mmCIF file as Biopython writes it, N, C-alpha, C and O atoms, coordinates in Angstrom:
data_model
#
loop_
_atom_site.group_PDB
_atom_site.id
_atom_site.type_symbol
_atom_site.label_atom_id
_atom_site.label_alt_id
_atom_site.label_comp_id
_atom_site.label_asym_id
_atom_site.label_entity_id
_atom_site.label_seq_id
_atom_site.pdbx_PDB_ins_code
_atom_site.Cartn_x
_atom_site.Cartn_y
_atom_site.Cartn_z
_atom_site.occupancy
_atom_site.B_iso_or_equiv
_atom_site.auth_seq_id
_atom_site.auth_asym_id
_atom_site.pdbx_PDB_model_num
ATOM 1   N N  . UNK A ? 1  ? -82.386 -41.436 -155.712 1.0 0.0 1  A 1 
ATOM 2   C CA . UNK A ? 1  ? -81.947 -40.339 -156.727 1.0 0.0 1  A 1 
ATOM 3   C C  . UNK A ? 1  ? -83.032 -39.482 -156.973 1.0 0.0 1  A 1 
ATOM 4   O O  . UNK A ? 1  ? -84.131 -39.778 -157.443 1.0 0.0 1  A 1 
ATOM 5   N N  . UNK A ? 2  ? -82.457 -37.998 -156.476 1.0 0.0 2  A 1 
ATOM 6   C CA . UNK A ? 2  ? -83.466 -36.910 -156.522 1.0 0.0 2  A 1 
ATOM 7   C C  . UNK A ? 2  ? -84.474 -36.593 -157.932 1.0 0.0 2  A 1 
ATOM 8   O O  . UNK A ? 2  ? -83.882 -36.343 -158.981 1.0 0.0 2  A 1 
ATOM 9   N N  . UNK A ? 3  ? -85.525 -36.605 -157.928 1.0 0.0 3  A 1 
ATOM 10  C CA . UNK A ? 3  ? -86.289 -36.205 -159.043 1.0 0.0 3  A 1 
ATOM 11  C C  . UNK A ? 3  ? -85.795 -35.187 -159.918 1.0 0.0 3  A 1 
ATOM 12  O O  . UNK A ? 3  ? -86.290 -35.184 -161.045 1.0 0.0 3  A 1 
ATOM 13  N N  . UNK A ? 4  ? -84.936 -34.328 -159.658 1.0 0.0 4  A 1 
ATOM 14  C CA . UNK A ? 4  ? -84.366 -33.426 -160.468 1.0 0.0 4  A 1 
ATOM 15  C C  . UNK A ? 4  ? -83.157 -33.975 -161.128 1.0 0.0 4  A 1 
ATOM 16  O O  . UNK A ? 4  ? -82.692 -33.500 -162.164 1.0 0.0 4  A 1 
ATOM 17  N N  . UNK A ? 5  ? -82.638 -35.043 -160.460 1.0 0.0 5  A 1 
ATOM 18  C CA . UNK A ? 5  ? -81.669 -35.590 -161.501 1.0 0.0 5  A 1 
ATOM 19  C C  . UNK A ? 5  ? -82.329 -35.908 -162.627 1.0 0.0 5  A 1 
ATOM 20  O O  . UNK A ? 5  ? -82.042 -35.425 -163.723 1.0 0.0 5  A 1 
ATOM 21  N N  . UNK A ? 6  ? -83.378 -36.851 -162.401 1.0 0.0 6  A 1 
ATOM 22  C CA . UNK A ? 6  ? -84.135 -37.396 -163.496 1.0 0.0 6  A 1 
ATOM 23  C C  . UNK A ? 6  ? -84.459 -36.658 -164.522 1.0 0.0 6  A 1 
ATOM 24  O O  . UNK A ? 6  ? -84.514 -37.141 -165.653 1.0 0.0 6  A 1 
ATOM 25  N N  . UNK A ? 7  ? -84.741 -35.269 -164.244 1.0 0.0 7  A 1 
ATOM 26  C CA . UNK A ? 7  ? -85.076 -34.612 -165.509 1.0 0.0 7  A 1 
ATOM 27  C C  . UNK A ? 7  ? -84.104 -33.600 -165.690 1.0 0.0 7  A 1 
ATOM 28  O O  . UNK A ? 7  ? -84.641 -32.665 -166.282 1.0 0.0 7  A 1 
ATOM 29  N N  . UNK A ? 8  ? -82.965 -33.377 -165.456 1.0 0.0 8  A 1 
ATOM 30  C CA . UNK A ? 8  ? -81.876 -32.334 -165.597 1.0 0.0 8  A 1 
ATOM 31  C C  . UNK A ? 8  ? -81.577 -32.540 -166.835 1.0 0.0 8  A 1 
ATOM 32  O O  . UNK A ? 8  ? -82.085 -33.536 -167.351 1.0 0.0 8  A 1 
ATOM 33  N N  . UNK A ? 9  ? -80.839 -31.831 -167.520 1.0 0.0 9  A 1 
ATOM 34  C CA . UNK A ? 9  ? -80.391 -31.793 -169.186 1.0 0.0 9  A 1 
ATOM 35  C C  . UNK A ? 9  ? -79.181 -31.957 -168.827 1.0 0.0 9  A 1 
ATOM 36  O O  . UNK A ? 9  ? -78.627 -30.913 -168.480 1.0 0.0 9  A 1 
ATOM 37  N N  . UNK A ? 10 ? -78.494 -32.996 -168.776 1.0 0.0 10 A 1 
ATOM 38  C CA . UNK A ? 10 ? -76.753 -33.153 -168.659 1.0 0.0 10 A 1 
ATOM 39  C C  . UNK A ? 10 ? -76.411 -34.011 -169.934 1.0 0.0 10 A 1 
ATOM 40  O O  . UNK A ? 10 ? -76.953 -34.912 -170.574 1.0 0.0 10 A 1 
ATOM 41  N N  . UNK A ? 11 ? -75.192 -33.252 -169.987 1.0 0.0 11 A 1 
ATOM 42  C CA . UNK A ? 11 ? -74.330 -33.716 -171.425 1.0 0.0 11 A 1 
ATOM 43  C C  . UNK A ? 11 ? -73.221 -33.819 -171.137 1.0 0.0 11 A 1 
ATOM 44  O O  . UNK A ? 11 ? -72.727 -32.837 -170.583 1.0 0.0 11 A 1 
ATOM 45  N N  . UNK A ? 12 ? -72.260 -35.138 -171.399 1.0 0.0 12 A 1 
ATOM 46  C CA . UNK A ? 12 ? -70.954 -35.319 -171.060 1.0 0.0 12 A 1 
ATOM 47  C C  . UNK A ? 12 ? -70.646 -34.834 -169.692 1.0 0.0 12 A 1 
ATOM 48  O O  . UNK A ? 12 ? -69.572 -34.258 -169.512 1.0 0.0 12 A 1 
ATOM 49  N N  . UNK A ? 13 ? -71.513 -35.014 -168.662 1.0 0.0 13 A 1 
ATOM 50  C CA . UNK A ? 13 ? -70.937 -34.747 -166.978 1.0 0.0 13 A 1 
ATOM 51  C C  . UNK A ? 13 ? -71.256 -33.267 -166.947 1.0 0.0 13 A 1 
ATOM 52  O O  . UNK A ? 13 ? -70.772 -32.724 -165.955 1.0 0.0 13 A 1 
ATOM 53  N N  . UNK A ? 14 ? -71.862 -32.541 -167.666 1.0 0.0 14 A 1 
ATOM 54  C CA . UNK A ? 14 ? -72.174 -31.056 -167.674 1.0 0.0 14 A 1 
ATOM 55  C C  . UNK A ? 14 ? -73.759 -30.967 -167.551 1.0 0.0 14 A 1 
ATOM 56  O O  . UNK A ? 14 ? -74.544 -31.497 -168.338 1.0 0.0 14 A 1 
ATOM 57  N N  . UNK A ? 15 ? -74.096 -30.218 -166.449 1.0 0.0 15 A 1 
ATOM 58  C CA . UNK A ? 15 ? -75.153 -29.588 -166.488 1.0 0.0 15 A 1 
ATOM 59  C C  . UNK A ? 15 ? -75.527 -28.372 -167.097 1.0 0.0 15 A 1 
ATOM 60  O O  . UNK A ? 15 ? -74.890 -27.332 -166.927 1.0 0.0 15 A 1 
ATOM 61  N N  . UNK A ? 16 ? -76.956 -28.499 -168.092 1.0 0.0 16 A 1 
ATOM 62  C CA . UNK A ? 16 ? -76.771 -27.477 -169.114 1.0 0.0 16 A 1 
ATOM 63  C C  . UNK A ? 16 ? -78.203 -26.665 -168.978 1.0 0.0 16 A 1 
ATOM 64  O O  . UNK A ? 16 ? -78.455 -25.827 -169.844 1.0 0.0 16 A 1 
ATOM 65  N N  . UNK A ? 17 ? -78.790 -26.808 -168.315 1.0 0.0 17 A 1 
ATOM 66  C CA . UNK A ? 17 ? -79.771 -25.703 -167.541 1.0 0.0 17 A 1 
ATOM 67  C C  . UNK A ? 17 ? -79.827 -25.707 -165.935 1.0 0.0 17 A 1 
ATOM 68  O O  . UNK A ? 17 ? -79.330 -26.542 -165.178 1.0 0.0 17 A 1 
ATOM 69  N N  . UNK A ? 18 ? -80.631 -24.448 -165.586 1.0 0.0 18 A 1 
ATOM 70  C CA . UNK A ? 18 ? -80.787 -24.567 -163.782 1.0 0.0 18 A 1 
ATOM 71  C C  . UNK A ? 18 ? -81.656 -25.737 -163.458 1.0 0.0 18 A 1 
ATOM 72  O O  . UNK A ? 18 ? -82.416 -26.286 -164.256 1.0 0.0 18 A 1 
ATOM 73  N N  . UNK A ? 19 ? -81.518 -25.979 -162.535 1.0 0.0 19 A 1 
ATOM 74  C CA . UNK A ? 19 ? -82.474 -27.291 -161.724 1.0 0.0 19 A 1 
ATOM 75  C C  . UNK A ? 19 ? -82.523 -26.355 -159.851 1.0 0.0 19 A 1 
ATOM 76  O O  . UNK A ? 19 ? -81.614 -25.850 -159.193 1.0 0.0 19 A 1 
ATOM 77  N N  . UNK A ? 20 ? -83.631 -26.464 -159.647 1.0 0.0 20 A 1 
ATOM 78  C CA . UNK A ? 20 ? -84.028 -26.207 -158.390 1.0 0.0 20 A 1 
ATOM 79  C C  . UNK A ? 20 ? -84.058 -26.850 -157.341 1.0 0.0 20 A 1 
ATOM 80  O O  . UNK A ? 20 ? -85.070 -27.551 -157.334 1.0 0.0 20 A 1 
ATOM 81  N N  . UNK A ? 21 ? -83.486 -26.966 -156.482 1.0 0.0 21 A 1 
ATOM 82  C CA . UNK A ? 21 ? -83.127 -27.979 -155.369 1.0 0.0 21 A 1 
ATOM 83  C C  . UNK A ? 21 ? -83.706 -27.378 -153.939 1.0 0.0 21 A 1 
ATOM 84  O O  . UNK A ? 21 ? -82.917 -26.765 -153.220 1.0 0.0 21 A 1 
ATOM 85  N N  . UNK A ? 22 ? -84.722 -27.506 -153.635 1.0 0.0 22 A 1 
ATOM 86  C CA . UNK A ? 22 ? -85.227 -26.930 -152.301 1.0 0.0 22 A 1 
ATOM 87  C C  . UNK A ? 22 ? -85.188 -28.039 -150.947 1.0 0.0 22 A 1 
ATOM 88  O O  . UNK A ? 22 ? -86.085 -28.443 -150.207 1.0 0.0 22 A 1 
ATOM 89  N N  . UNK A ? 23 ? -83.890 -28.283 -150.997 1.0 0.0 23 A 1 
ATOM 90  C CA . UNK A ? 23 ? -83.535 -29.337 -150.024 1.0 0.0 23 A 1 
ATOM 91  C C  . UNK A ? 23 ? -82.248 -29.136 -149.367 1.0 0.0 23 A 1 
ATOM 92  O O  . UNK A ? 23 ? -82.170 -27.929 -149.141 1.0 0.0 23 A 1 
ATOM 93  N N  . UNK A ? 24 ? -81.160 -29.756 -148.936 1.0 0.0 24 A 1 
ATOM 94  C CA . UNK A ? 24 ? -79.932 -29.731 -148.528 1.0 0.0 24 A 1 
ATOM 95  C C  . UNK A ? 24 ? -78.733 -29.733 -149.488 1.0 0.0 24 A 1 
ATOM 96  O O  . UNK A ? 24 ? -78.861 -30.494 -150.448 1.0 0.0 24 A 1 
ATOM 97  N N  . UNK A ? 25 ? -77.660 -29.072 -149.420 1.0 0.0 25 A 1 
ATOM 98  C CA . UNK A ? 25 ? -76.810 -29.120 -150.513 1.0 0.0 25 A 1 
ATOM 99  C C  . UNK A ? 25 ? -76.561 -30.286 -151.297 1.0 0.0 25 A 1 
ATOM 100 O O  . UNK A ? 25 ? -76.090 -30.264 -152.434 1.0 0.0 25 A 1 
ATOM 101 N N  . UNK A ? 26 ? -76.952 -31.499 -150.536 1.0 0.0 26 A 1 
ATOM 102 C CA . UNK A ? 26 ? -76.064 -32.754 -151.051 1.0 0.0 26 A 1 
ATOM 103 C C  . UNK A ? 26 ? -76.939 -33.183 -152.438 1.0 0.0 26 A 1 
ATOM 104 O O  . UNK A ? 26 ? -76.442 -33.742 -153.415 1.0 0.0 26 A 1 
ATOM 105 N N  . UNK A ? 27 ? -78.337 -32.794 -152.294 1.0 0.0 27 A 1 
ATOM 106 C CA . UNK A ? 27 ? -79.363 -32.950 -152.970 1.0 0.0 27 A 1 
ATOM 107 C C  . UNK A ? 27 ? -78.546 -32.361 -154.552 1.0 0.0 27 A 1 
ATOM 108 O O  . UNK A ? 27 ? -78.073 -33.015 -155.480 1.0 0.0 27 A 1 
ATOM 109 N N  . UNK A ? 28 ? -78.634 -31.079 -154.365 1.0 0.0 28 A 1 
ATOM 110 C CA . UNK A ? 28 ? -77.989 -30.133 -155.438 1.0 0.0 28 A 1 
ATOM 111 C C  . UNK A ? 28 ? -76.609 -31.185 -156.002 1.0 0.0 28 A 1 
ATOM 112 O O  . UNK A ? 28 ? -76.437 -31.548 -157.165 1.0 0.0 28 A 1 
ATOM 113 N N  . UNK A ? 29 ? -75.945 -31.441 -155.095 1.0 0.0 29 A 1 
ATOM 114 C CA . UNK A ? 29 ? -74.554 -32.275 -155.482 1.0 0.0 29 A 1 
ATOM 115 C C  . UNK A ? 29 ? -75.219 -33.341 -155.882 1.0 0.0 29 A 1 
ATOM 116 O O  . UNK A ? 29 ? -74.616 -33.194 -156.945 1.0 0.0 29 A 1 
ATOM 117 N N  . UNK A ? 30 ? -75.914 -34.327 -156.078 1.0 0.0 30 A 1 
ATOM 118 C CA . UNK A ? 30 ? -76.383 -35.426 -156.452 1.0 0.0 30 A 1 
ATOM 119 C C  . UNK A ? 30 ? -76.847 -35.077 -157.760 1.0 0.0 30 A 1 
ATOM 120 O O  . UNK A ? 30 ? -76.576 -35.696 -158.789 1.0 0.0 30 A 1 
ATOM 121 N N  . UNK A ? 31 ? -77.438 -34.227 -157.684 1.0 0.0 31 A 1 
ATOM 122 C CA . UNK A ? 31 ? -77.877 -33.847 -159.534 1.0 0.0 31 A 1 
ATOM 123 C C  . UNK A ? 31 ? -76.622 -33.743 -160.262 1.0 0.0 31 A 1 
ATOM 124 O O  . UNK A ? 31 ? -76.357 -34.411 -161.262 1.0 0.0 31 A 1 
ATOM 125 N N  . UNK A ? 32 ? -75.826 -32.839 -159.698 1.0 0.0 32 A 1 
ATOM 126 C CA . UNK A ? 32 ? -74.632 -32.780 -160.801 1.0 0.0 32 A 1 
ATOM 127 C C  . UNK A ? 32 ? -73.818 -33.782 -160.714 1.0 0.0 32 A 1 
ATOM 128 O O  . UNK A ? 32 ? -73.365 -34.107 -161.812 1.0 0.0 32 A 1 
ATOM 129 N N  . UNK A ? 33 ? -73.424 -34.453 -159.761 1.0 0.0 33 A 1 
ATOM 130 C CA . UNK A ? 33 ? -72.536 -35.356 -159.581 1.0 0.0 33 A 1 
ATOM 131 C C  . UNK A ? 33 ? -73.057 -36.858 -159.653 1.0 0.0 33 A 1 
ATOM 132 O O  . UNK A ? 33 ? -72.198 -37.698 -159.920 1.0 0.0 33 A 1 
ATOM 133 N N  . UNK A ? 34 ? -74.428 -37.318 -159.436 1.0 0.0 34 A 1 
ATOM 134 C CA . UNK A ? 34 ? -75.110 -38.322 -159.689 1.0 0.0 34 A 1 
ATOM 135 C C  . UNK A ? 34 ? -75.051 -39.703 -158.712 1.0 0.0 34 A 1 
ATOM 136 O O  . UNK A ? 34 ? -75.268 -40.883 -158.988 1.0 0.0 34 A 1 
ATOM 137 N N  . UNK A ? 35 ? -74.665 -39.046 -157.465 1.0 0.0 35 A 1 
ATOM 138 C CA . UNK A ? 35 ? -74.281 -39.933 -156.608 1.0 0.0 35 A 1 
ATOM 139 C C  . UNK A ? 35 ? -74.429 -39.412 -155.075 1.0 0.0 35 A 1 
ATOM 140 O O  . UNK A ? 35 ? -74.415 -38.184 -154.986 1.0 0.0 35 A 1 
ATOM 141 N N  . UNK A ? 36 ? -74.549 -40.030 -154.013 1.0 0.0 36 A 1 
ATOM 142 C CA . UNK A ? 36 ? -74.696 -39.666 -152.777 1.0 0.0 36 A 1 
ATOM 143 C C  . UNK A ? 36 ? -73.421 -38.906 -152.789 1.0 0.0 36 A 1 
ATOM 144 O O  . UNK A ? 36 ? -72.524 -39.238 -153.565 1.0 0.0 36 A 1 
ATOM 145 N N  . UNK A ? 37 ? -73.274 -37.800 -151.887 1.0 0.0 37 A 1 
ATOM 146 C CA . UNK A ? 37 ? -72.320 -37.072 -151.627 1.0 0.0 37 A 1 
ATOM 147 C C  . UNK A ? 37 ? -72.744 -35.813 -150.405 1.0 0.0 37 A 1 
ATOM 148 O O  . UNK A ? 37 ? -73.930 -35.495 -150.317 1.0 0.0 37 A 1 
ATOM 149 N N  . UNK A ? 38 ? -71.747 -35.167 -149.529 1.0 0.0 38 A 1 
ATOM 150 C CA . UNK A ? 38 ? -71.831 -34.423 -148.261 1.0 0.0 38 A 1 
ATOM 151 C C  . UNK A ? 38 ? -71.629 -33.016 -149.346 1.0 0.0 38 A 1 
ATOM 152 O O  . UNK A ? 38 ? -70.569 -32.717 -149.897 1.0 0.0 38 A 1 
ATOM 153 N N  . UNK A ? 39 ? -72.810 -32.348 -149.459 1.0 0.0 39 A 1 
ATOM 154 C CA . UNK A ? 39 ? -72.903 -30.916 -150.324 1.0 0.0 39 A 1 
ATOM 155 C C  . UNK A ? 39 ? -72.347 -30.036 -149.240 1.0 0.0 39 A 1 
ATOM 156 O O  . UNK A ? 39 ? -72.065 -28.968 -149.785 1.0 0.0 39 A 1 
ATOM 157 N N  . UNK A ? 40 ? -72.108 -29.993 -148.184 1.0 0.0 40 A 1 
ATOM 158 C CA . UNK A ? 40 ? -71.728 -28.867 -147.107 1.0 0.0 40 A 1 
ATOM 159 C C  . UNK A ? 40 ? -70.482 -28.956 -147.357 1.0 0.0 40 A 1 
ATOM 160 O O  . UNK A ? 40 ? -69.825 -27.996 -146.953 1.0 0.0 40 A 1 
ATOM 161 N N  . UNK A ? 41 ? -69.786 -29.961 -148.006 1.0 0.0 41 A 1 
ATOM 162 C CA . UNK A ? 41 ? -68.321 -30.170 -148.013 1.0 0.0 41 A 1 
ATOM 163 C C  . UNK A ? 41 ? -67.817 -30.007 -149.844 1.0 0.0 41 A 1 
ATOM 164 O O  . UNK A ? 41 ? -66.777 -29.486 -150.247 1.0 0.0 41 A 1 
ATOM 165 N N  . UNK A ? 42 ? -68.892 -30.612 -150.670 1.0 0.0 42 A 1 
ATOM 166 C CA . UNK A ? 42 ? -68.227 -30.770 -151.994 1.0 0.0 42 A 1 
ATOM 167 C C  . UNK A ? 42 ? -68.271 -29.199 -152.737 1.0 0.0 42 A 1 
ATOM 168 O O  . UNK A ? 42 ? -67.363 -28.835 -153.484 1.0 0.0 42 A 1 
ATOM 169 N N  . UNK A ? 43 ? -69.648 -28.198 -152.365 1.0 0.0 43 A 1 
ATOM 170 C CA . UNK A ? 43 ? -69.922 -27.227 -152.930 1.0 0.0 43 A 1 
ATOM 171 C C  . UNK A ? 43 ? -68.766 -26.435 -152.229 1.0 0.0 43 A 1 
ATOM 172 O O  . UNK A ? 43 ? -68.578 -26.593 -151.022 1.0 0.0 43 A 1 
ATOM 173 N N  . UNK A ? 44 ? -67.940 -25.533 -153.016 1.0 0.0 44 A 1 
ATOM 174 C CA . UNK A ? 44 ? -67.155 -24.435 -152.740 1.0 0.0 44 A 1 
ATOM 175 C C  . UNK A ? 44 ? -67.563 -23.226 -153.241 1.0 0.0 44 A 1 
ATOM 176 O O  . UNK A ? 44 ? -68.072 -23.138 -154.358 1.0 0.0 44 A 1 
ATOM 177 N N  . UNK A ? 45 ? -67.326 -21.960 -152.269 1.0 0.0 45 A 1 
ATOM 178 C CA . UNK A ? 45 ? -67.174 -20.509 -152.709 1.0 0.0 45 A 1 
ATOM 179 C C  . UNK A ? 45 ? -65.876 -19.666 -153.654 1.0 0.0 45 A 1 
ATOM 180 O O  . UNK A ? 45 ? -64.664 -19.879 -153.669 1.0 0.0 45 A 1 
ATOM 181 N N  . UNK A ? 46 ? -66.216 -19.250 -153.957 1.0 0.0 46 A 1 
ATOM 182 C CA . UNK A ? 46 ? -65.390 -18.238 -155.221 1.0 0.0 46 A 1 
ATOM 183 C C  . UNK A ? 46 ? -63.671 -18.463 -154.622 1.0 0.0 46 A 1 
ATOM 184 O O  . UNK A ? 46 ? -62.762 -18.598 -155.441 1.0 0.0 46 A 1 
ATOM 185 N N  . UNK A ? 47 ? -63.428 -18.477 -153.248 1.0 0.0 47 A 1 
ATOM 186 C CA . UNK A ? 47 ? -62.313 -18.441 -152.536 1.0 0.0 47 A 1 
ATOM 187 C C  . UNK A ? 47 ? -61.852 -20.095 -152.546 1.0 0.0 47 A 1 
ATOM 188 O O  . UNK A ? 47 ? -60.656 -20.383 -152.593 1.0 0.0 47 A 1 
ATOM 189 N N  . UNK A ? 48 ? -62.864 -21.106 -152.498 1.0 0.0 48 A 1 
ATOM 190 C CA . UNK A ? 48 ? -62.195 -22.717 -152.393 1.0 0.0 48 A 1 
ATOM 191 C C  . UNK A ? 48 ? -62.824 -22.978 -151.221 1.0 0.0 48 A 1 
ATOM 192 O O  . UNK A ? 48 ? -63.155 -24.158 -151.111 1.0 0.0 48 A 1 
ATOM 193 N N  . UNK A ? 49 ? -63.154 -22.138 -150.130 1.0 0.0 49 A 1 
ATOM 194 C CA . UNK A ? 49 ? -64.070 -22.653 -149.062 1.0 0.0 49 A 1 
ATOM 195 C C  . UNK A ? 49 ? -65.162 -23.699 -149.314 1.0 0.0 49 A 1 
ATOM 196 O O  . UNK A ? 49 ? -65.866 -23.627 -150.321 1.0 0.0 49 A 1 
ATOM 197 N N  . UNK A ? 50 ? -65.311 -24.695 -148.381 1.0 0.0 50 A 1 
ATOM 198 C CA . UNK A ? 50 ? -66.495 -25.289 -148.486 1.0 0.0 50 A 1 
ATOM 199 C C  . UNK A ? 50 ? -67.610 -24.289 -147.851 1.0 0.0 50 A 1 
ATOM 200 O O  . UNK A ? 50 ? -67.311 -23.713 -146.805 1.0 0.0 50 A 1 
ATOM 201 N N  . UNK A ? 51 ? -68.647 -24.102 -148.329 1.0 0.0 51 A 1 
ATOM 202 C CA . UNK A ? 51 ? -70.047 -24.091 -147.667 1.0 0.0 51 A 1 
ATOM 203 C C  . UNK A ? 51 ? -70.487 -24.012 -146.465 1.0 0.0 51 A 1 
ATOM 204 O O  . UNK A ? 51 ? -71.183 -23.126 -145.969 1.0 0.0 51 A 1 
ATOM 205 N N  . UNK A ? 52 ? -69.889 -25.375 -145.787 1.0 0.0 52 A 1 
ATOM 206 C CA . UNK A ? 52 ? -69.834 -25.480 -144.582 1.0 0.0 52 A 1 
ATOM 207 C C  . UNK A ? 52 ? -69.415 -24.323 -143.573 1.0 0.0 52 A 1 
ATOM 208 O O  . UNK A ? 52 ? -69.796 -24.283 -142.403 1.0 0.0 52 A 1 
ATOM 209 N N  . UNK A ? 53 ? -68.750 -23.576 -144.055 1.0 0.0 53 A 1 
ATOM 210 C CA . UNK A ? 53 ? -68.445 -22.058 -143.002 1.0 0.0 53 A 1 
ATOM 211 C C  . UNK A ? 53 ? -69.455 -21.258 -143.144 1.0 0.0 53 A 1 
ATOM 212 O O  . UNK A ? 53 ? -69.495 -20.155 -142.597 1.0 0.0 53 A 1 
ATOM 213 N N  . UNK A ? 54 ? -70.297 -21.680 -143.824 1.0 0.0 54 A 1 
ATOM 214 C CA . UNK A ? 54 ? -71.865 -20.526 -143.780 1.0 0.0 54 A 1 
ATOM 215 C C  . UNK A ? 54 ? -72.960 -21.054 -142.772 1.0 0.0 54 A 1 
ATOM 216 O O  . UNK A ? 54 ? -74.063 -20.521 -142.648 1.0 0.0 54 A 1 
ATOM 217 N N  . UNK A ? 55 ? -72.619 -21.939 -142.208 1.0 0.0 55 A 1 
ATOM 218 C CA . UNK A ? 55 ? -73.831 -22.799 -141.369 1.0 0.0 55 A 1 
ATOM 219 C C  . UNK A ? 55 ? -73.772 -22.489 -139.928 1.0 0.0 55 A 1 
ATOM 220 O O  . UNK A ? 55 ? -74.570 -23.014 -139.151 1.0 0.0 55 A 1 
#
């Protein structure tokens, strides 16, 4: 589990403050979701496309 998840302020599955993640998007996903994920496909842009299109 990333350290950012341990210190993140989360209530009712909602992240209540900004958290800095200086690593792949999967780490940011872990902070929000609380489990392993493929951040490149989990995170979406405003159009609903996964951020994988930006690689």
